[in-house]
Structures are given as structure tokens and as C-alpha cells.
C-alpha positions as CSV (number, residue, x, y, z in Angstrom):
1,V,-41.1,-99.0,146.3
2,T,-42.9,-96.7,148.0
3,A,-44.5,-94.8,144.6
4,A,-45.8,-98.4,143.7
5,A,-47.0,-98.7,147.5
6,N,-49.3,-95.8,146.9
7,Q,-50.4,-96.7,143.7
8,V,-52.0,-99.8,144.8
9,A,-53.3,-98.3,147.7
10,P,-53.6,-94.7,147.7
11,G,-54.3,-93.0,150.8
12,K,-53.0,-95.9,153.4
13,P,-49.8,-95.2,154.5
14,I,-47.5,-97.7,155.1
15,R,-46.8,-98.7,159.0
16,Y,-44.6,-101.6,158.3
17,V,-41.3,-102.4,156.2
18,T,-39.3,-106.3,156.1
19,F,-37.0,-107.6,154.8
20,S,-35.3,-110.8,153.8
21,H,-32.1,-110.7,155.9
22,H,-29.1,-108.6,156.9
23,H,-27.2,-108.7,153.2
24,D,-26.9,-104.1,151.5
25,D,-28.8,-105.5,148.9
26,H,-32.0,-106.5,151.1
27,G,-32.1,-103.8,153.7
28,A,-29.8,-101.1,153.0
29,G,-33.5,-99.4,151.1
30,L,-34.9,-99.1,154.5
31,R,-33.6,-95.3,155.3
32,G,-36.1,-93.9,153.9
33,Y,-38.6,-95.6,155.9
34,I,-36.6,-95.2,158.7
35,A,-36.8,-91.4,158.3
36,K,-41.1,-91.6,157.9
37,G,-41.2,-93.2,161.2
38,V,-42.3,-96.6,159.7
39,T,-41.7,-99.4,161.8
40,I,-39.0,-102.0,161.0
41,V,-40.2,-105.8,161.4
42,T,-37.0,-108.3,161.5
43,T,-35.3,-110.8,163.2
44,P,-34.1,-110.0,166.6
45,R,-30.0,-110.6,165.4
46,N,-30.9,-108.7,162.6
47,K,-31.9,-105.2,164.9
48,A,-28.2,-104.5,165.5
49,F,-27.9,-104.0,161.6
50,V,-31.2,-102.1,161.3
51,E,-29.5,-99.7,163.5
52,R,-26.2,-99.5,162.0
53,V,-27.9,-98.6,158.8
54,A,-30.0,-96.3,160.6
55,G,-26.6,-94.6,162.5
56,T,-24.5,-94.4,159.3
57,T,-24.5,-90.5,158.4
58,H,-24.1,-89.7,154.5
59,T,-22.4,-86.8,154.5
60,V,-21.1,-85.9,150.7
61,R,-25.1,-86.9,149.2
62,P,-27.2,-86.2,152.9
63,D,-30.3,-88.8,152.1
64,V,-33.4,-87.4,154.4
65,L,-32.3,-89.2,157.3
66,S,-28.9,-87.8,157.2
67,R,-31.0,-84.4,157.1
68,A,-33.0,-85.1,159.9
69,P,-32.0,-88.5,161.8
70,R,-34.3,-90.3,164.2
71,P,-34.5,-94.1,165.6
72,P,-35.3,-96.4,163.9
73,V,-38.4,-97.7,165.4
74,I,-38.3,-101.9,165.5
75,E,-40.3,-104.5,166.7
76,T,-38.8,-108.0,166.4
77,F,-40.1,-112.0,166.0
78,E,-39.1,-114.9,166.1
79,K,-39.6,-117.8,163.5
80,K,-43.1,-116.8,162.5
81,R,-45.6,-113.0,163.1
82,V,-48.7,-112.5,160.7
83,F,-50.3,-109.4,159.7
84,S,-53.7,-109.1,158.0
85,D,-56.2,-106.5,156.9
86,G,-59.4,-109.3,157.2
87,T,-59.0,-109.6,153.2
88,T,-55.1,-110.1,152.4
89,T,-53.1,-112.6,155.5
90,M,-49.2,-111.9,155.2
91,E,-47.1,-114.6,156.8
92,L,-43.3,-113.5,157.9
93,H,-41.5,-116.7,158.8
94,D,-37.7,-116.6,159.7
95,I,-36.9,-119.7,158.5
96,G,-33.0,-119.8,159.4
97,P,-30.5,-120.8,160.6
98,T,-29.6,-121.7,156.7
99,S,-25.7,-122.1,155.3
100,H,-26.7,-118.3,153.7
101,V,-27.2,-116.3,157.1
102,D,-28.4,-117.3,160.5
103,E,-31.9,-115.5,160.3
104,I,-33.8,-115.2,157.1
105,V,-36.7,-114.5,156.5
106,L,-39.5,-114.8,153.7
107,A,-43.3,-113.7,153.1
108,Y,-46.0,-116.2,152.4
109,F,-49.7,-115.3,151.4
110,P,-52.0,-118.2,152.1
111,N,-54.9,-117.0,149.6
112,E,-52.3,-116.5,146.6
113,K,-50.2,-119.9,148.0
114,L,-47.1,-117.4,147.2
115,I,-43.9,-117.0,148.7
116,F,-42.1,-114.1,148.9
117,Q,-38.3,-114.3,149.1
118,G,-34.7,-113.0,149.1
119,D,-31.8,-115.6,148.2
120,L,-33.4,-119.0,148.5
121,V,-34.0,-119.6,145.3
122,I,-32.0,-117.0,142.1
123,Y,-34.0,-118.4,138.9
124,P,-32.9,-116.6,136.1
125,M,-34.9,-114.5,133.9
126,H,-34.2,-116.7,130.4
127,G,-33.1,-120.3,130.4
128,S,-33.8,-123.6,131.9
129,A,-33.3,-124.3,135.9
130,P,-30.3,-123.9,137.0
131,P,-29.6,-127.0,139.2
132,A,-29.7,-126.0,143.0
133,N,-27.3,-125.1,145.5
134,T,-27.2,-125.6,149.2
135,L,-29.7,-122.8,150.1
136,T,-32.1,-123.6,147.3
137,R,-32.4,-127.3,148.4
138,E,-32.6,-125.6,152.6
139,F,-35.2,-124.1,151.4
140,A,-37.4,-126.2,149.8
141,Q,-36.8,-128.6,152.4
142,W,-38.2,-126.0,154.6
143,I,-41.8,-125.9,152.2
144,E,-42.1,-129.7,152.6
145,R,-41.3,-129.1,156.6
146,S,-43.5,-126.1,156.7
147,G,-46.8,-127.7,155.5
148,L,-47.2,-124.5,153.5
149,D,-49.6,-124.6,150.3
150,V,-46.8,-123.1,148.1
151,E,-47.7,-123.2,144.2
152,R,-45.5,-119.8,143.3
153,I,-42.2,-118.4,144.4
154,A,-41.1,-115.0,143.8
155,G,-38.1,-113.0,144.9
156,V,-35.5,-110.2,144.5
157,H,-33.8,-111.8,142.1
158,G,-35.1,-113.9,139.3
159,K,-38.5,-114.6,138.0
160,V,-41.3,-115.9,139.5
161,I,-41.2,-119.9,139.5
162,G,-43.9,-123.3,140.5
163,R,-43.4,-126.0,142.2
164,A,-42.0,-128.0,139.4
165,E,-39.9,-125.3,138.5
166,L,-38.2,-125.7,142.0
167,A,-38.4,-129.6,141.5
168,A,-36.3,-129.3,138.4
169,M,-33.7,-127.1,140.1
170,I,-33.1,-129.8,143.0
171,A,-33.6,-133.0,140.6
172,Q,-30.4,-131.6,139.3
173,Q,-26.9,-132.5,141.1
174,N,-24.7,-129.4,141.6
175,P,-21.5,-129.6,143.5
176,E,-21.6,-126.4,144.6
177,K,-21.9,-124.5,148.1
178,R,-23.8,-122.1,149.5
């Protein structure tokens, strides 16, 4: 991820990083950023997760943080945090509690009308719309309540979809609870 960021914005340092929620597939990669002194932006209850990630010692295959331990730099926010460089704006929103976790962060890019999220919607790379689970229904309701102008939804898992694909998921009946 760092290499990709350096290609997009060569010479610009990574000053902040965030993650959606406290599950390992979303936050375990923070160690490299902690080692570089990058500020981790998260919700108050996920601060303890970041501290646990930072405090873990890798002895068999030491990573950069194990070789040069340092405490994480953590900035917390409640409900909303906005970043802007004057051209691009990114809003972080904590939309929790949900049926999945108490605090979950998504990134909204208003100029692009894009939400980037983790686990709120999982749309397979191939095939048609799956039925929405409870979490996806909660997310769709949050979008409606938020009043954000959203055209596209990208995620950690699955492909980028539009509002029509989200609506197709919601329209299907599904007994699954998540």
C-alpha cells in the first residue's frame, strides 16, 4: 500500500492512516505505519486495538516495529473527521454501533461521490447481487439518513458497486443475520 501511495503522490509523506474496525483483516497492517510514526486515526474504543497491535512482539520473524519498538501515535474522533488538502476532501464517519461491531469507520469522498468501506457491503467479483445481510441493510439505511451524495461504493472485499446494485441486494429476502 505504501508503494502504491508513493506512486500516486511521489514525495508526499504518509501522515495519517485509518482502518475500518478492529478485526485483524482490517487493522493488522498498522504495524508498518506505527514503525514510521504515522498517526493512526480511529475511534475511541478502537484505540485499545491499535495499542495491542503495536505492543505485540514478533520474535520468530521480527518486523520493523519489533526491531525498533515505539508507541503508536493515535488520534481519535467521534462520528466524523474531515481531511482536505484544498483539492481532495475525505470524510471519515463512524457509523456504529452495527450488528457487526460497535465502531466502524468508512471514508467518504464527496467530490467523487464515493464511499470506501470494510465489511458493510461484500459484492462478489463475479456473478449477480447476493441478498443483503443485516449489516448491509444497516449500512443502506445509514446512507439514506446521512444525506450524503453517494454514487459508488468500494470496499475491502468485493467489487465497486453503484446504488442500483446496493438496492438490488436490499430488495432480496435473506434470513441470514450478521
